[in-house]
PANUKE-11264 format. One line per 3 residues: number of its first residue (from 1); their letters; for each residue x, y, z of N, C-alpha, C. Coordinates in Angstrom, 3 decimals, decimal comma, padded with zeros to 6 digits. Last residue first. Layout:
<atoms>
NUM> A> X/Y/Z/X/Y/Z/X/Y/Z  ... $
</atoms>
This chain:
<atoms>
222> PGA> -064,063/065,974/-000,769/-064,994/066,969/-001,618/-066,298/066,233/-002,135  -063,778/064,670/002,519/-063,282/064,592/001,178/-064,333/065,583/000,582  -062,816/065,974/005,643/-063,659/065,389/004,936/-063,294/065,529/003,188 $
219> SSP> -061,392/067,759/007,269/-060,846/066,413/006,867/-061,591/065,721/005,917  -063,170/069,563/008,100/-062,102/069,912/007,175/-061,395/068,862/006,431  -064,717/068,419/009,890/-065,351/068,432/008,624/-064,197/069,066/007,665 $
216> DFL> -063,526/066,048/011,865/-063,163/067,079/011,522/-063,667/067,504/010,265  -066,147/064,074/013,668/-065,168/064,220/012,778/-064,831/065,637/012,197  -067,541/064,691/016,094/-066,737/063,456/016,082/-065,866/063,404/014,813 $
213> PVT> -067,633/067,909/017,053/-067,852/067,211/016,223/-067,048/065,742/016,249  -068,254/068,996/020,549/-067,369/069,004/019,358/-067,710/068,050/018,405  -069,793/070,934/022,876/-069,662/069,794/022,084/-068,784/069,940/021,086 $
210> ELL> -069,930/072,214/026,297/-069,296/072,401/024,846/-069,069/071,097/024,189  -072,571/072,856/028,297/-071,534/072,034/027,816/-071,103/072,418/026,532  -074,406/074,782/029,180/-073,056/074,948/029,928/-071,923/073,885/029,386 $
207> EPP> -076,547/074,288/028,236/-075,932/075,278/027,403/-074,643/075,597/028,134  -077,600/071,839/029,332/-076,943/071,604/027,870/-076,143/072,965/027,494  -076,584/071,854/032,735/-077,604/072,123/031,593/-076,728/072,017/030,397 $
204> PRD> -075,421/068,697/033,992/-075,495/070,081/034,005/-076,281/070,482/032,563  -076,264/066,279/036,148/-076,433/066,707/035,048/-076,394/068,222/034,735  -074,305/064,840/038,663/-074,974/065,988/038,442/-075,042/065,898/036,819 $
201> FFA> -073,608/062,436/041,387/-073,344/062,792/039,671/-074,520/063,637/039,354  -072,354/063,112/044,484/-073,379/062,843/043,545/-073,169/063,121/042,282  -069,999/061,367/046,564/-070,365/062,479/045,862/-071,759/061,972/045,137 $
198> ELQ> -067,751/060,352/049,547/-069,103/060,212/048,672/-069,419/061,387/047,808  -065,064/058,953/050,586/-065,753/060,064/050,454/-066,763/059,560/049,240  -062,231/057,769/052,613/-063,531/057,450/052,030/-064,352/058,675/051,608 $
195> FEY> -058,653/057,042/052,671/-059,990/057,927/052,932/-061,172/057,248/052,163  -055,691/056,678/054,321/-056,620/056,080/053,760/-057,991/056,728/053,900  -052,589/057,925/054,214/-053,875/058,408/054,889/-054,973/057,517/053,709 $
192> VVR> -049,599/056,483/055,216/-050,313/057,343/054,190/-051,512/057,276/054,980  -046,270/055,601/055,775/-047,383/055,977/056,402/-048,215/057,063/055,391  -044,400/052,934/054,373/-044,575/054,401/054,633/-046,085/054,483/055,128 $
189> RIG> -041,724/050,406/053,585/-043,072/051,034/054,153/-043,149/052,430/054,329  -040,300/048,511/051,281/-040,392/049,953/051,819/-041,743/050,022/052,275  -040,185/046,467/049,820/-040,385/046,181/051,473/-040,079/047,397/051,987 $
186> TEG> -040,525/046,127/047,173/-039,152/046,733/047,737/-039,203/046,547/049,166  -042,626/045,149/045,890/-041,679/044,225/046,366/-040,326/044,733/047,035  -044,830/047,982/046,511/-044,387/046,947/045,635/-043,514/045,677/046,316 $
183> IED> -044,412/049,353/049,524/-044,331/049,794/048,024/-043,649/048,648/047,208  -047,188/049,362/051,775/-045,959/048,671/051,540/-045,803/049,093/049,706  -048,404/051,490/054,358/-048,503/051,028/052,829/-047,143/050,514/052,530 $
180> IVQ> -050,363/051,968/057,055/-049,014/051,630/056,473/-049,125/051,119/055,309  -052,582/054,744/057,607/-052,574/053,099/057,487/-050,814/052,918/056,895  -055,057/056,665/059,034/-053,522/056,396/058,683/-053,253/054,840/058,838 $
177> DTS> -058,185/057,745/057,739/-057,374/056,821/058,840/-055,715/056,755/058,331  -061,259/059,070/057,410/-059,831/059,212/057,010/-059,018/058,551/057,994  -064,469/059,251/055,851/-063,602/058,767/056,971/-062,132/059,006/056,370 $
174> LLR> -066,037/060,730/054,194/-066,589/059,948/055,219/-065,808/059,598/056,226  -066,672/063,922/052,709/-065,576/063,094/053,446/-066,372/062,050/054,428  -068,455/064,536/049,979/-068,590/064,628/051,384/-067,627/063,589/051,905 $
171> VGR> -069,894/066,793/047,514/-068,646/065,905/047,891/-068,623/066,072/049,488  -071,735/067,771/045,791/-072,133/067,121/047,290/-071,169/066,406/047,624  -071,154/066,873/042,505/-071,659/067,849/043,655/-071,890/067,053/044,743 $
168> VFL> -070,063/066,816/039,075/-070,083/066,197/040,383/-070,629/067,241/041,430  -069,888/067,868/036,529/-070,703/066,729/036,817/-070,827/066,266/038,263  -068,487/069,868/036,706/-069,850/070,303/036,454/-070,810/068,965/036,430 $
165> SAE> -066,027/070,347/039,447/-066,556/069,546/038,006/-067,977/069,955/037,991  -065,536/071,467/041,760/-065,223/072,160/040,673/-065,710/071,671/039,283  -065,218/069,077/043,327/-066,596/070,148/043,441/-066,389/071,179/042,429 $
162> LNE> -062,883/068,038/042,775/-064,361/067,341/042,386/-065,426/068,238/042,400  -061,273/069,737/043,667/-061,069/069,902/042,260/-062,538/068,928/041,918  -061,707/069,494/046,389/-061,957/070,840/045,823/-062,042/070,525/044,421 $
159> MFQ> -060,708/066,869/046,993/-062,162/067,207/047,125/-062,527/068,362/046,522  -057,992/067,242/046,329/-058,791/066,214/045,405/-060,504/066,704/045,597  -057,216/068,915/048,217/-057,164/069,375/046,765/-058,072/068,584/045,969 $
156> TLA> -057,372/067,278/050,419/-058,179/068,553/050,189/-058,235/068,988/048,767  -055,438/065,498/049,825/-057,005/064,899/050,076/-057,940/066,110/049,711  -053,315/066,993/049,962/-053,670/066,218/048,527/-055,171/065,982/048,522 $
153> FTN> -053,183/067,670/052,572/-053,447/068,640/051,758/-053,794/068,304/050,433  -052,747/065,029/053,927/-054,002/065,665/053,988/-054,293/066,872/052,918  -050,776/062,912/051,887/-050,869/063,824/052,882/-052,297/064,339/052,812 $
150> GVR> -050,933/060,844/050,189/-049,893/061,014/050,855/-049,806/061,934/051,810  -053,910/058,616/050,063/-053,404/059,764/049,738/-052,065/059,917/050,612  -056,199/056,240/048,688/-055,298/056,481/049,673/-054,517/057,714/049,162 $
147> GVL> -059,607/055,294/048,590/-058,441/055,337/048,197/-057,398/055,859/049,159  -062,771/055,294/047,260/-062,239/054,921/048,450/-060,673/054,895/047,922  -065,919/056,912/046,631/-064,480/056,559/046,320/-063,461/056,351/047,503 $
144> RFQ> -069,397/056,145/045,687/-068,328/056,292/046,769/-066,881/056,047/046,190  -072,084/057,887/044,231/-070,987/057,075/044,230/-069,959/057,307/045,405  -075,683/058,481/043,465/-074,512/058,662/044,397/-073,254/057,530/044,404 $
141> LQD> -077,780/059,770/041,431/-076,979/058,874/041,401/-075,848/059,123/042,488  -080,859/060,752/041,204/-079,637/061,205/042,232/-078,777/059,945/042,393  -082,557/059,167/039,769/-081,980/060,508/039,271/-080,740/061,003/040,129 $
138> GLS> -081,402/055,767/040,520/-082,392/056,805/040,355/-081,797/058,066/039,861  -079,586/054,521/043,640/-079,866/054,590/042,152/-080,844/055,800/041,761  -076,271/054,622/045,423/-077,611/054,624/044,982/-078,127/054,749/043,663 $
135> VQL> -073,584/053,664/045,098/-074,371/053,479/046,291/-075,707/053,849/046,209  -070,974/052,488/043,173/-072,325/053,093/043,306/-073,085/052,816/044,390  -067,659/052,781/043,353/-068,617/052,056/043,509/-069,947/052,873/043,638 $
132> MET> -063,992/051,991/043,471/-065,203/053,108/043,086/-066,477/052,121/042,985  -061,026/051,639/045,261/-062,252/051,361/044,837/-063,257/052,472/044,579  -058,578/052,954/045,186/-058,712/051,611/045,526/-059,855/050,959/045,064 $
129> LWT> -056,637/055,768/043,771/-057,998/055,192/044,114/-057,833/053,433/044,060  -054,308/058,193/044,826/-054,719/056,882/043,912/-055,828/056,423/044,447  -052,000/060,878/044,963/-053,398/060,176/045,463/-053,744/059,225/044,320 $
126> YEP> -049,610/062,187/044,404/-049,681/061,371/045,529/-050,976/060,811/045,890  -051,539/064,898/042,797/-050,362/064,035/042,872/-050,376/063,170/044,254  -054,993/064,678/042,450/-053,775/065,412/042,357/-052,495/064,386/042,583 $
123> LAR> -057,845/064,062/040,321/-056,845/063,422/041,214/-055,537/064,247/041,044  -059,584/065,174/038,474/-059,716/065,866/040,003/-058,414/065,287/040,815  -059,525/063,547/036,319/-059,072/064,820/036,019/-058,822/065,538/037,560 $
120> AVE> -060,570/061,293/037,313/-059,261/061,127/036,888/-058,600/062,634/036,694  -063,185/062,061/037,738/-062,410/061,703/038,897/-060,931/061,636/038,641  -064,152/062,686/035,120/-064,086/063,831/036,154/-063,294/063,312/037,357 $
117> DMI> -064,056/060,018/034,151/-063,290/061,024/033,589/-063,113/062,417/034,489  -065,919/058,483/035,763/-064,364/058,279/035,886/-063,504/059,413/035,193  -068,316/060,119/035,321/-067,676/060,118/036,427/-066,206/059,842/036,455 $
114> HPW> -068,503/059,673/032,324/-068,351/060,943/032,896/-067,841/061,083/034,379  -068,734/056,687/032,275/-067,616/057,449/031,730/-067,368/058,983/032,147  -071,017/056,727/033,823/-069,963/056,208/034,600/-068,602/056,794/033,761 $
111> VYR> -072,938/057,864/031,971/-073,029/058,493/033,370/-071,595/057,911/033,793  -073,491/056,992/029,256/-072,236/057,786/029,560/-072,228/058,252/030,866  -075,828/055,569/029,768/-074,895/054,866/029,371/-073,470/055,576/029,562 $
108> DGD> -078,023/057,177/030,122/-077,348/056,677/031,417/-076,100/056,149/030,961  -079,195/057,908/027,761/-078,458/058,913/028,431/-077,662/058,430/029,755  -080,101/055,528/026,850/-078,783/056,175/025,987/-078,366/057,238/026,827 $
105> IEQ> -082,010/054,869/028,621/-080,733/054,009/028,591/-079,672/054,629/027,875  -083,718/057,082/028,039/-083,024/056,985/029,304/-081,976/055,938/029,392  -084,375/056,596/025,428/-083,607/057,653/025,928/-083,057/057,724/027,058 $
102> IIQ> -085,688/054,421/025,449/-084,304/054,152/025,028/-083,701/055,385/025,334  -087,842/055,073/027,177/-086,986/054,114/027,840/-085,621/054,075/027,043  -088,952/056,847/025,259/-088,546/057,371/026,663/-087,597/056,415/027,486 $
99> VRQ> -089,589/055,264/023,352/-088,840/056,129/023,013/-088,116/056,922/024,338  -091,687/053,658/024,788/-090,353/052,898/024,304/-089,310/053,982/023,902  -093,637/055,621/024,798/-092,872/054,701/026,102/-091,592/054,368/025,869 $
96> AIS> -094,073/056,380/022,279/-093,701/057,304/023,149/-092,831/056,933/024,497  -095,339/054,104/021,538/-094,003/054,395/020,825/-093,138/055,611/021,738  -097,575/053,927/023,319/-096,592/052,938/023,271/-095,455/053,339/022,773 $
93> DRR> -098,989/056,417/022,454/-098,430/056,349/023,707/-097,380/055,251/023,871  -099,538/055,622/019,698/-098,506/056,699/020,032/-098,113/056,708/021,285  -101,170/053,520/020,263/-100,105/053,098/019,473/-099,050/054,234/019,753 $
90> ALL> -103,296/054,681/021,428/-102,600/053,796/022,173/-101,216/053,542/021,391  -103,825/056,605/019,313/-103,457/057,068/020,264/-102,715/056,107/021,217  -104,824/054,697/017,247/-103,593/055,385/016,812/-103,050/056,132/018,211 $
87> ADN> -106,972/053,692/018,578/-105,962/052,867/018,332/-104,620/053,409/018,024  -108,602/055,914/018,964/-108,244/055,453/020,175/-106,820/054,463/019,914  -109,074/056,390/016,164/-108,469/057,329/016,785/-107,948/056,701/018,052 $
84> QQI> -110,720/054,025/015,751/-109,370/054,076/014,678/-108,450/055,257/015,698  -112,865/054,576/017,250/-112,013/053,320/017,655/-110,746/053,407/016,821  -113,669/056,701/015,991/-113,023/056,975/017,394/-112,362/055,946/017,700 $
81> LDA> -114,419/055,619/013,440/-113,353/056,820/013,582/-112,784/057,004/014,970  -116,623/054,182/014,357/-115,440/053,537/013,646/-114,122/054,474/013,693  -118,211/055,815/015,358/-117,715/054,974/016,086/-116,430/054,342/015,606 $
78> YRA> -118,770/057,432/013,029/-118,067/058,053/014,152/-117,572/056,956/015,047  -120,352/055,684/011,609/-119,106/055,951/010,920/-118,320/056,746/012,174  -122,421/055,198/013,401/-121,602/054,039/013,090/-120,117/054,615/012,473 $
75> SDA> -123,601/057,602/013,475/-123,201/057,106/014,783/-122,059/055,914/014,349  -124,385/057,910/010,695/-123,227/058,875/011,384/-122,654/058,226/012,490  -126,264/055,983/010,872/-125,102/055,668/009,943/-123,901/056,459/010,404 $
72> RAD> -128,189/057,328/012,548/-127,408/055,854/012,859/-126,351/055,470/012,043  -128,769/059,607/011,483/-128,027/059,758/012,591/-127,242/058,250/013,026  -130,057/058,458/009,164/-128,806/059,324/008,886/-128,065/059,513/010,235 $
69> EIQ> -132,239/057,411/010,209/-131,209/056,458/009,631/-129,841/057,166/009,463  -133,373/059,586/011,460/-132,971/058,513/012,339/-131,804/057,856/011,713  -134,060/060,886/008,987/-132,923/061,434/009,902/-132,495/060,591/010,776 $
66> VQL> -135,909/059,239/008,137/-134,633/059,543/007,452/-133,572/059,972/008,245  -137,954/059,659/010,278/-137,183/058,361/009,928/-136,077/058,331/009,239  -138,498/062,015/009,909/-137,833/061,828/011,051/-137,214/060,360/011,080 $
63> EVA> -139,723/062,133/007,378/-138,506/063,000/007,411/-137,661/062,494/008,661  -141,954/060,401/007,951/-141,065/059,983/007,164/-139,499/060,717/007,268  -143,234/062,256/009,634/-142,609/060,848/010,320/-141,669/060,301/009,212 $
60> RST> -143,897/064,211/008,208/-142,861/064,330/009,117/-142,224/063,007/009,746  -145,618/063,126/006,398/-144,438/063,537/005,976/-143,398/063,820/007,011  -147,719/062,387/008,428/-146,959/061,345/007,610/-145,703/061,844/007,040 $
57> VTK> -148,558/064,869/009,376/-147,825/063,970/010,161/-147,091/062,769/009,498  -149,470/066,284/006,863/-148,349/066,672/007,606/-147,608/065,598/008,506  -151,481/064,195/006,190/-150,316/064,259/005,252/-149,212/064,910/005,962 $
54> YWW> -152,974/064,751/008,431/-152,549/063,324/008,116/-151,495/063,315/007,389  -153,748/067,389/008,035/-153,216/066,944/008,987/-152,252/065,474/008,980  -155,159/067,226/005,633/-153,854/067,879/005,792/-153,063/067,530/007,046 $
51> GCV> -157,311/065,543/006,337/-156,291/065,104/005,378/-155,040/065,869/005,403  -158,414/067,145/008,548/-157,965/065,866/008,832/-156,953/065,240/007,827  -159,148/069,320/006,775/-158,160/069,565/007,936/-157,682/068,281/008,240 $
48> AAA> -160,906/068,168/005,074/-159,739/068,817/004,504/-158,626/068,855/005,499  -162,996/067,492/006,923/-162,341/066,353/006,096/-160,943/066,822/005,510  -163,732/069,872/007,883/-163,361/069,041/008,781/-162,425/067,728/007,980 $
45> AIV> -164,857/071,036/005,499/-163,583/071,537/006,043/-162,831/070,592/007,221  -166,857/069,217/005,003/-165,863/069,384/003,909/-164,487/069,978/004,737  -168,383/069,707/007,457/-167,821/068,257/007,180/-166,814/068,440/006,185 $
42> VVS> -168,968/072,530/006,742/-168,234/071,888/008,185/-167,659/070,573/008,022  -170,476/072,324/004,355/-169,140/073,222/004,626/-168,338/072,615/005,662  -172,651/070,856/005,345/-171,751/070,341/004,304/-170,521/071,011/004,401 $
39> SGL> -173,755/072,685/007,093/-173,361/071,417/007,665/-172,414/070,712/006,679  -174,461/074,725/005,385/-173,540/075,030/006,493/-172,876/073,528/006,893  -176,522/073,539/003,703/-175,183/073,884/003,206/-173,921/074,334/004,305 $
36> VWR> -178,374/072,911/005,477/-177,637/071,677/004,916/-176,502/072,189/004,377  -179,097/075,442/006,306/-178,520/074,624/007,352/-177,769/073,407/006,555  -179,979/076,318/004,044/-178,833/077,195/004,631/-178,252/076,072/005,516 $
33> DRG> -182,259/074,928/003,185/-181,205/074,804/002,449/-179,740/075,280/003,085  -184,145/075,752/005,499/-183,501/074,129/005,602/-182,209/074,145/004,514  -184,336/078,298/004,471/-183,685/077,938/005,996/-183,204/076,575/006,001 $
30> FGG> -185,668/078,309/002,247/-184,425/078,642/002,274/-183,668/078,545/003,591  -188,218/077,167/002,759/-187,438/076,509/002,041/-185,822/077,102/002,148  -189,564/077,495/006,172/-189,401/077,890/004,931/-188,315/077,189/004,103 $
27> MSP> -190,182/076,681/008,711/-189,071/077,596/008,468/-188,790/077,893/007,223  -193,171/075,689/010,402/-192,572/075,771/009,079/-191,352/076,773/009,142  -193,350/073,895/013,092/-193,473/075,155/012,667/-192,684/075,231/011,438 $
24> LSF> -195,311/070,835/012,816/-194,095/071,458/013,058/-194,037/072,745/012,371  -198,272/069,692/014,278/-197,599/070,361/013,024/-196,561/070,942/013,572  -200,884/067,480/015,097/-199,425/067,952/015,522/-198,977/068,618/014,098 $
21> SLK> -204,210/066,899/016,427/-203,451/067,039/015,307/-202,083/067,876/015,854  -206,959/065,154/017,484/-205,726/065,662/017,861/-204,858/065,935/016,701  -210,474/065,428/017,458/-209,376/064,889/016,808/-208,117/065,719/017,298 $
18> PGR> -213,312/064,673/019,714/-212,083/065,804/019,177/-211,054/065,113/018,751  -215,478/062,381/018,657/-214,585/062,728/019,782/-213,659/063,816/019,021  -218,912/062,029/017,456/-217,241/061,927/017,275/-216,604/062,813/018,161 $
15> TGR> -221,622/059,503/017,849/-220,982/060,840/018,264/-219,262/060,798/017,890  -223,366/058,112/015,230/-222,718/057,980/016,434/-221,896/059,346/016,726  -225,954/056,696/013,707/-225,000/058,143/014,035/-224,508/057,915/015,397 $
12> KKG> -226,306/054,181/011,336/-226,494/054,710/012,953/-225,475/055,951/012,806  -228,631/054,473/008,739/-227,374/054,272/009,226/-227,149/054,816/010,714  -231,110/052,501/007,057/-230,558/053,724/007,839/-229,083/053,471/008,469 $
9> GPQ> -232,035/050,467/005,468/-230,999/051,354/004,964/-230,439/052,341/005,979  -235,087/050,704/007,262/-234,221/050,130/006,543/-233,231/051,126/005,743  -235,722/051,715/010,389/-235,883/052,004/009,035/-234,786/051,230/008,381 $
6> LNV> -235,428/051,287/013,250/-236,273/050,351/012,539/-236,170/050,567/010,955  -232,950/051,489/015,618/-233,273/051,963/014,062/-234,264/050,978/013,376  -233,148/051,835/018,777/-233,012/050,761/017,607/-233,609/051,478/016,457 $
3> EIM> -231,655/052,595/021,640/-232,286/053,130/020,679/-232,133/051,978/019,594  -231,543/052,279/025,148/-231,083/051,616/023,937/-232,075/052,127/022,834  -230,518/054,075/027,990/-231,548/053,877/027,088/-231,000/053,303/025,712 $
</atoms>
């Protein structure tokens, strides 16, 4: 049904529906300030912690960098010292090797004089040598003696005298044969024994040797 308002200036009446309204619960002014204050404190504390942590890490990084640089410098210095030490050790070993060679040469130069001296002392009467030679090298120097003797008793005495020497050991008779020997240009012939024997040169301990000075101290001037 349609209604028409015929009165002038009349207003149309209409029906109003229910209004919807929303409202947040009120927490009061003090509550809001407390939340804001707490949030601010948390933010400030977090910023302070981050700043302290950053400063600590930065300081530690700088300290580690300084330590690394010091370690590199020490490593370079130690490497130089190690290189110098290796060079000195190599030089020492070279000098020691040369000294050892010189000592060996110096020690062996008197070997044959000792042997000939001891053999000459050990020779009894009616005994003479025709040959002396070296048959082995190294520390165990072995030599051979070839000669002639008037009788076997002199040969036995010769071997015993050699064994009594401090520089000779291991005397061994290789052979002995009767031969005819002519005395010079006289034409006189006689029967002798030709022998061959071998022995080793021995180095006696220093305490068993008696040394004498080359020059008499009493003959030296004031």
